[in-house]
Structures are given as structure tokens and as C-alpha cells.
C-alpha positions in Angstrom: 8.5 13.9 15.4 5.9 16.5 15.8 3.0 16.6 18.2 -0.3 16.2 17.5 -2.4 18.6 17.9 -6.8 19.5 17.6 -5.6 20.8 13.7 -3.7 17.4 13.1 -6.3 15.4 14.0 -9.0 17.8 12.2 -6.2 16.6 9.2 -6.0 13.4 9.4 -10.2 13.3 9.7 -10.0 15.4 6.1 -8.0 13.0 4.4 -9.4 9.8 5.5 -12.2 11.6 3.9 -10.4 12.5 1.0 -9.3 8.8 0.5 -12.7 6.7 0.3 -14.2 9.5 -2.4 -11.3 8.2 -4.6 -12.7 4.9 -4.6 -14.2 3.9 -7.8 -14.5 1.4 -10.7 -12.6 -0.6 -13.6 -12.0 -3.5 -14.7 -10.1 -6.6 -12.2 -6.8 -6.7 -12.7 -4.0 -8.7 -10.7 -1.9 -7.1 -7.8 -3.6 -4.0 -7.6 -3.7 -3.5 -3.7 -1.8 -1.0 -1.7 1.6 -1.6 -1.1 1.1 0.0 3.0 4.4 1.1 2.9 5.8 3.6 5.3 9.8 5.2 5.0 9.7 3.8 9.0 11.1 0.0 9.0 9.0 -2.2 10.8 9.5 -6.1 11.9 6.3 -8.1 12.1 2.6 -9.7 10.7 0.3 -7.7 9.1 -3.2 -8.5 8.5 -5.5 -6.6 5.7 -8.9 -6.5 4.2 -8.9 -5.4 0.9 -11.3 -4.0 -1.9 -10.7 -3.5 -5.9 -12.9 -1.3 -7.7 -16.1 -2.6 -6.1 -17.4 -4.4 -2.8 -17.2 -6.8 -5.3 -13.8 -7.6 -5.7 -13.0 -8.3 -2.2 -10.2 -10.4 -0.3 -7.4 -10.3 1.9 -3.7 -9.4 2.0 -1.2 -10.9 4.5 2.6 -8.8 5.1 5.6 -10.0 7.1 8.6 -7.4 7.0 11.7 -7.6 8.8 13.3 -4.1 9.3 17.0 -3.3 9.1 19.0 -1.5 7.3 17.2 -2.0 4.2 14.0 -3.0 4.7 12.0 -6.3 3.2 8.9 -7.6 3.0 6.6 -10.7 1.1 2.7 -10.5 0.5 0.4 -12.6 -0.3 -3.2 -12.0 -1.7 -6.9 -13.7 -2.5 -9.6 -11.7 -3.9 -12.6 -11.7 -6.1 -12.0 -10.1 -8.9 -15.8 -10.4 -11.1 -17.3 -13.1 -12.5 -16.8 -15.5 -10.5 -13.1 -15.1 -11.2 -10.6 -14.9 -8.6 -6.9 -13.0 -8.1 -3.8 -14.4 -6.6 -0.7 -12.3 -5.6 2.7 -12.7 -4.3 5.7 -10.4 -4.3 8.8 -8.8 -2.4 9.4 -5.4 -0.8 12.1 -3.7 -0.9 12.3 -0.3 0.8 15.1 2.5 3.0 15.0 5.6 4.0 17.2 8.2 2.3 15.9 11.5 3.7 14.8 12.6 7.7 13.0 15.3 9.3 15.3 18.4 9.3 14.9 22.3 10.0 15.0 22.2 6.0 12.6 19.3 5.4 9.7 18.6 7.0 8.9 14.9 5.5 10.3 11.4 5.5 11.3 10.0 2.2 12.1 5.8 1.3 12.9 4.3 -2.1 11.0 1.1 -2.7 10.6 -1.0 -5.6 10.6 -5.0 -5.4 8.4 -7.1 -7.6 5.2 -8.7 -7.9 3.7 -12.0 -9.6 -0.3 -12.2 -9.9 -2.5 -14.7 -11.4 -6.3 -13.8 -12.3 -8.3 -16.8 -13.0 -10.9 -17.2 -16.2 -10.8 -14.3 -19.7 -6.9 -14.2 -21.6 -8.3 -18.2 -22.8 -8.4 -19.5 -19.3 -5.9 -17.0 -17.5 -4.0 -13.8 -16.5 -0.2 -13.7 -15.4 2.0 -10.9 -14.8 5.1 -10.1 -13.5 5.5 -6.4 -12.2 8.8 -4.2 -11.4 7.7 -1.3 -9.4 9.9 1.7 -8.2 8.7 4.6 -6.2 9.1 6.1 -3.5 7.0 6.5 0.2 6.8 9.9 2.1 5.6 10.8 5.7 5.2 12.3 8.5 5.0 11.5 11.9 2.8 13.8 14.0 2.9 12.6 18.2 0.6 12.7 20.7 1.3 15.2 23.5 1.9 11.8 25.9 4.1 10.3 23.4 2.0 6.9 23.6 0.5 7.0 19.8 0.9 8.7 16.4 -0.7 9.5 13.1 1.1 9.3 10.1 0.1 10.5 7.1 2.0 8.8 3.8 2.0 9.5 0.5 3.6 6.5 -2.2 3.8 7.0 -5.7 5.3 4.6 -8.2 5.9 3.8 -12.0 5.0 -0.2 -12.8 6.9 -2.1 -15.2 4.3 -4.8 -16.6 5.3 -7.6 -17.8 2.5 -10.2 -19.6 3.4 -13.6 -18.6 -0.5 -15.0 -20.7 -2.8 -12.7 -21.5 -2.1 -9.3 -21.0 0.5 -7.6 -23.2 3.8 -5.5 -21.4 2.6 -2.0 -20.5 4.3 0.5 -18.0 1.9 2.2 -15.7 1.5 4.8 -12.9 0.3 4.6 -9.4 -0.4 6.1 -6.3 -1.1 5.1 -2.6 -2.4 7.3 -0.3 -2.6 6.3 3.2 -2.7 6.7 6.9 -1.6 4.7 9.6 -2.3 5.0 13.7 1.4 3.5 15.9 0.7 2.7 19.3 4.7 1.2 19.7 6.5 0.1 17.0 4.8 -3.5 17.0 1.1 -2.7 16.9 -0.6 -0.3 14.4 -3.6 0.6 12.5 -2.9 1.1 8.6 -5.4 2.3 6.3 -4.7 3.1 2.5 -5.9 3.2 -1.4 -4.5 3.1 -4.5 -5.5 5.9 -7.4 -4.0 4.8 -10.5 -4.8 2.0 -13.6 -7.4 0.1 -11.1 -8.3 2.1 -7.3 -8.6 -0.1 -4.3 -9.0 0.3 -0.7 -7.4 -1.8 2.6 -7.3 -1.4 6.1 -5.9 -3.6 8.8 -3.1 -4.3 11.6 0.4 -4.8 11.9 1.5 -7.1 14.8 
């Protein structure tokens, strides 16, 4: 892991400002939250505040992940979806690191997949539901403080997803990208921030413990 310098702090600050500037608006859909997945395994609970499209479409998400040769995680969320509607989402995350930082390559990389179910009340003659199957990668680099007690981890996670319409939406394929930044204080405690850019924009931040 690379030692954190003043340049690294400035880079992280610029990175966060750029993320915030990207959050826009769009029609409310289901399962459009940051996945908050870096290449590194984690074991513990995560609690996040999430905002989809604008400040009116806000909610919360909870995750539990278990580190292993293949990392597994479950998630669940609920948020306002505009016009008094409510979106409910749940899913399974499966991911594993397959590239490590080396002298010839400066990044850590994991493959990421799983599935998600989403339902939003209203519209679609009473409610819209989809099954989402994503596949992508998470790419990151750790910048560690001089005393080794904490680290900044910027990451990017592009993915392609197949959305299968269960009721209402048509089946389609689309592309999303998560941009994120986390501050690690230990393997058990970290702060994480991220945005999703794609069919809908979303922002979230929270803790893992």
C-alpha cells in the first residue's frame, strides 16, 4: 500500500468534489444505489444514507458482508421514489479480488456480480418490479498514512446489468459506474462515500463496523 502524502490528500479532496458535482436528476427507478464495493474483503455491517436523483428521493440502506476466498454480501434498502411512492430493494453481492498491486500494475481489481430485486409503488398499474443481474469490476488503490493507522481508498466500479421486468418495465441492458472513496481506520471500521452514474444518478455515504 502506498504511503499517504499531501498530494494524496489533495487528490482525494478533488475526487470528492468531482463526485458531488455529478449527481443529477432523472425518473425514479428501482435498485439504483451505489454498491459500495471495493476489491478488498470486509466482514461486518454497513449503514448508509442514500439519495436517488434529488434530495426528495432519499432513504437508507443496510448491508452485511462476509470476507472469504469469495466475498459474499446481502443488502436491503428503502427510499422515497417521488410523488409519494416508495422503493424497496434487496440483493446479493458476490465478488473476489483477482489482481493485486505490483511493480508492473498500480491497482487492485476484483470481479463483481450477484443479483437484486426491486419494487416501487405507484405507476405501472400499481407497482413496478425488476430483477437485476449485474456483472462488472471494482478497481481501487490504497493510500496509507505515514503511521499506518488509516488509509484513503479511491475506487471505481463499472458494471453492465440485465434488468428483467417482472411487472411494468421492459427488460433491458444498461451500464452504470460507481465512483467512491473510503477512509479505513481498521479492517472492522471505515467510512465510505460513493455515487452511481448511469440510467439514474445516486449518492450515498455511511459506515461499516
